[in-house]
C-alpha positions in Angstrom: -194.7 56.0 -104.6 -196.2 59.0 -102.8 -196.6 62.1 -105.0 -194.5 65.0 -103.8 -196.6 68.1 -103.8 -195.4 71.7 -104.1 -196.8 72.4 -100.7 -194.7 69.6 -99.1 -191.6 71.0 -100.8 -192.5 74.5 -99.5 -193.1 73.3 -96.0 -189.8 71.5 -95.9 -188.0 74.5 -97.3 -189.4 76.7 -94.6 -188.4 74.3 -91.9 -184.9 73.7 -93.1 -183.8 76.6 -95.3 -182.6 74.1 -97.9 -183.0 74.7 -101.7 -186.1 73.7 -103.4 -184.6 71.0 -105.6 -182.8 69.5 -102.6 -186.0 69.5 -100.6 -187.9 67.8 -103.4 -185.2 65.1 -103.7 -185.1 64.6 -99.9 -188.9 64.1 -99.9 -188.7 61.7 -102.8 -185.9 59.7 -101.0 -188.0 59.6 -97.8 -191.3 58.8 -99.6 -192.8 62.0 -98.3 -191.8 61.6 -94.6 -190.9 65.1 -93.7 -188.9 64.2 -90.5 -186.9 61.7 -92.5 -186.4 64.3 -95.2 -185.0 66.7 -92.6 -182.5 64.0 -91.5 -181.4 63.4 -95.1 -180.8 67.2 -95.6 -178.9 67.5 -92.3 -176.7 64.5 -93.2 -175.8 66.3 -96.4 -175.1 69.5 -94.5 -178.0 71.3 -96.2 -180.1 72.0 -93.1 -179.7 72.9 -89.5 -181.3 70.9 -86.7 -185.1 71.4 -86.5 -186.0 72.8 -83.1 -189.1 71.8 -81.2 -190.9 75.1 -82.1 -192.7 75.1 -85.4 -193.6 78.3 -87.3 -196.3 80.4 -85.7 -199.4 79.9 -87.7 -202.3 80.7 -85.5 -203.4 83.7 -83.5 -204.2 84.0 -79.8 -202.3 84.6 -76.6 -200.1 82.8 -74.1 -200.9 83.8 -70.5 -199.1 83.0 -67.2 -200.0 83.2 -63.5 -197.8 83.2 -60.5 -199.2 82.9 -56.9 -198.4 85.7 -54.5 -195.9 83.5 -52.6 -194.3 82.5 -55.9 -194.7 78.8 -55.1 -197.2 77.8 -57.8 -197.8 78.9 -61.3 -199.4 78.0 -64.6 -199.2 78.9 -68.3 -201.9 78.5 -70.9 -202.4 79.0 -74.6 -205.7 80.0 -76.0 -206.1 80.4 -79.8 -208.3 82.5 -82.0 -208.5 83.4 -85.7 -207.2 87.0 -85.8 -204.8 89.2 -83.9 -207.7 91.7 -83.6 -209.6 89.3 -81.3 -206.3 88.3 -79.5 -206.1 91.9 -78.0 -209.8 92.2 -77.2 -210.4 92.9 -73.5 -212.9 90.0 -73.1 -210.5 87.5 -74.7 -207.6 88.7 -72.6 -209.7 88.5 -69.4 -210.7 85.0 -70.3 -207.1 83.8 -70.9 -205.8 85.5 -67.7 -208.6 83.8 -65.7 -207.7 80.4 -67.2 -204.0 80.7 -66.3 -204.9 81.5 -62.7 -207.4 78.6 -62.6 -204.8 76.2 -64.2 -202.4 76.8 -61.3 -204.7 74.9 -58.9 -206.4 72.5 -61.3 -206.3 68.7 -60.8 -207.0 68.1 -64.4 -204.4 66.2 -66.4 -205.6 67.2 -69.8 -207.2 70.1 -71.6 -210.4 68.0 -72.2 -210.8 67.6 -68.4 -209.7 71.1 -67.6 -212.4 72.8 -69.8 -215.1 70.8 -68.0 -214.3 72.4 -64.7 -216.4 75.2 -63.3 -215.2 78.6 -64.7 -213.3 80.7 -62.1 -215.2 83.9 -63.0 -218.7 82.4 -63.1 -219.2 79.0 -61.5 -222.7 78.7 -63.0 -220.9 77.5 -66.2 -218.0 75.4 -67.2 -214.9 76.7 -68.9 -216.1 75.1 -72.1 -219.5 76.9 -71.8 -217.8 80.2 -71.1 -215.6 79.7 -74.2 -218.7 79.0 -76.3 -220.3 82.2 -75.1 -217.1 84.1 -75.9 -217.0 82.6 -79.4 -220.6 83.8 -79.9 -219.8 87.3 -78.6 -216.6 87.9 -80.6 -217.6 85.9 -83.7 -214.4 83.8 -84.1 -213.6 80.2 -83.5 -211.4 79.7 -80.4 -209.8 76.9 -78.5 -208.0 76.3 -75.2 -205.0 74.5 -76.7 -202.7 73.6 -73.8 -201.7 74.3 -70.2 -198.9 73.4 -67.8 -198.4 74.1 -64.1 -195.4 74.2 -61.8 -195.0 74.2 -58.0 -192.1 74.5 -55.6 -191.5 74.1 -51.9 -188.1 75.6 -51.4 -187.4 78.1 -54.1 -189.3 80.3 -56.5 -191.1 80.4 -59.9 -191.0 83.3 -62.2 -192.6 84.1 -65.6 -191.9 86.2 -68.6 -194.2 87.3 -71.4 -192.8 88.5 -74.6 -194.6 90.3 -77.4 -198.1 90.8 -75.9 -198.5 87.1 -75.3 -196.7 85.8 -78.3 -194.2 83.8 -76.1 -194.8 82.9 -72.5 -192.2 81.2 -70.1 -192.2 79.8 -66.6 -188.9 78.9 -64.8 -188.7 77.0 -61.5 -185.6 77.5 -59.2 -184.9 75.4 -56.1 -182.9 76.9 -53.2 -182.9 76.4 -49.4 -182.3 80.1 -48.8 -185.1 82.5 -49.6 -183.8 85.7 -51.2 -185.0 88.5 -53.5 -182.0 87.5 -55.6 -183.8 84.3 -56.5 -186.6 86.2 -58.2 -184.0 88.2 -60.2 -182.2 85.0 -61.3 -185.5 83.3 -62.2 -186.6 86.3 -64.3 -183.2 86.3 -66.1 -183.6 82.6 -66.9 -187.1 83.1 -68.1 -185.9 85.8 -70.5 -183.1 83.4 -71.6 -185.6 80.6 -72.4 -187.8 83.1 -74.3 -184.8 84.3 -76.4 -182.7 81.2 -76.8 -185.5 78.6 -76.9 -183.7 75.6 -75.3 -185.0 72.2 -76.0 -183.9 70.6 -72.7 -183.1 71.7 -69.2 -179.7 69.9 -69.0 -177.7 67.0 -70.5 -179.4 64.4 -68.3 -182.8 65.4 -69.6 -181.9 64.7 -73.2 -183.4 61.4 -74.4 -180.6 59.0 -75.3 -182.4 58.2 -78.6 -182.1 61.9 -79.5 -178.3 61.8 -78.8 -177.8 58.6 -80.8 -179.7 60.1 -83.7 -177.6 63.2 -83.6 -174.4 61.1 -83.5 -175.6 59.2 -86.5 -176.3 62.4 -88.5 -173.0 64.0 -87.5 -171.1 60.9 -88.5 -172.6 60.9 -91.9 -172.0 64.6 -92.2 -168.3 64.2 -91.4 -167.8 61.3 -93.8 -169.6 63.3 -96.5 -167.1 66.0 -95.9 -164.3 63.6 -96.7 -162.9 63.4 -93.2 -160.8 60.3 -92.3 -162.6 57.8 -90.2 -160.0 58.0 -87.4 -160.9 61.6 -86.6 -164.7 61.3 -87.3 -165.3 60.1 -83.7 -163.6 63.1 -82.3 -165.6 65.4 -84.6 -168.9 63.7 -83.5 -168.1 64.2 -79.8 -167.3 67.8 -80.5 -170.6 68.3 -82.3 -172.5 66.6 -79.5 -170.9 69.0 -77.1 -172.0 71.9 -79.3 -175.5 70.3 -79.4 -175.7 70.4 -75.6 -174.4 74.0 -75.6 -177.1 75.2 -78.0 -180.0 73.1 -76.8 -179.7 72.6 -73.0 -180.6 75.6 -70.9 -177.8 75.3 -68.3 -175.2 74.8 -71.0 -176.2 77.8 -73.0 -174.3 81.1 -73.2 -176.0 83.6 -71.0 -177.6 86.3 -73.3 -176.7 89.1 -70.9 -173.0 88.1 -70.6 -171.4 86.0 -73.3 -168.5 85.2 -71.0 -170.8 83.1 -68.8 -172.9 80.0 -69.3 -176.1 79.7 -67.4 -174.5 77.1 -65.2 -171.7 79.5 -64.3 -174.2 82.3 -63.8 -176.1 80.1 -61.3 -172.9 79.2 -59.5 -172.0 82.8 -59.1 -175.5 83.7 -57.8 -175.4 80.7 -55.4 -172.4 82.2 -53.7 -174.3 85.5 -53.4 -177.3 83.8 -51.8 -175.3 81.4 -49.6 -176.9 78.2 -50.9 -177.0 76.2 -54.2 -179.5 77.5 -56.8 -180.8 74.8 -59.1 -182.8 75.3 -62.2 -185.2 72.4 -62.0 -187.9 73.1 -64.7 -189.0 75.4 -67.4 -192.0 75.7 -69.8 -192.0 77.7 -73.0 -195.1 78.2 -75.1 -195.0 80.1 -78.3 -198.4 81.2 -79.7 -199.5 78.9 -82.6 -196.3 76.9 -82.8 -196.8 73.7 -84.7 -200.3 74.7 -85.9 -200.5 75.0 -89.7 -202.7 77.9 -90.8 -204.6 77.4 -94.0 -203.2 79.7 -96.6 -205.6 82.0 -98.4 -205.4 82.6 -102.1 -207.2 85.9 -102.4 -207.3 85.9 -106.2 -208.8 82.4 -106.2 -211.4 83.4 -103.6 -212.5 86.4 -105.7 -212.7 84.2 -108.8 -214.8 81.7 -106.9 -217.2 84.4 -105.8 -217.5 85.8 -109.3 -218.4 82.3 -110.6 -221.0 82.0 -107.8 -219.4 79.0 -106.2 
């Protein structure tokens, strides 16, 4: 039997909001599997659905680039150790150059990307430029991830929130070119930043995810003492709510709660004179999913006093 540590309980509590003893029991029942423990807590109605974004636990910046014609774009995340370095001009210049370079890269992974010649100095690779920056600023850094989008008929827009804490790209497809498209894409980018959808639409939700949600909702309803004959209707209702909360086009528009994003796009399509389709989005939040080592200041001082 795996020993359940205080840190495991703390992490589960932070991810679910459930009580400490409930977290400890769920971890015991799941033999330390945190994802299974989340399921157990949700089945008991003690935790909300865990979204794809973990807690921010690393510094750095998210940077985006849009080509002048709005047809290609990229988003990158570069991490560092402190927020002080994250706002350093050299660090910001490096991340901005990388987002521009990523828009035209043929690399399919970060490992391949950083071996390309660096946009601002082709005598060195991105990796070598990063090593020099680490030496100059005195902190460990890493190019963590990137994605790029392109469109033929339509537009791509970006939104940066909180000095690079959150970055978003949104791709719209439309046969009519209009300034309205840029406005709509910007609105959707702000929606993605604020509401953090997990999926674009219902068709993009993996069926395994839906089946797992149905299973959890069914157990929740039965635990609430609901008769089995109405459990199915409750499950369908909760799946509909899941789509509304987690699919971009199903979400309520943050600027007008009387509209869903789908309805908003339909209205704007009439204005443009052609259907506007949201076909892709990317959302990076600085440090999401990276666990930052917690520092115990008192223990560190004691260690130094003892000469360790």
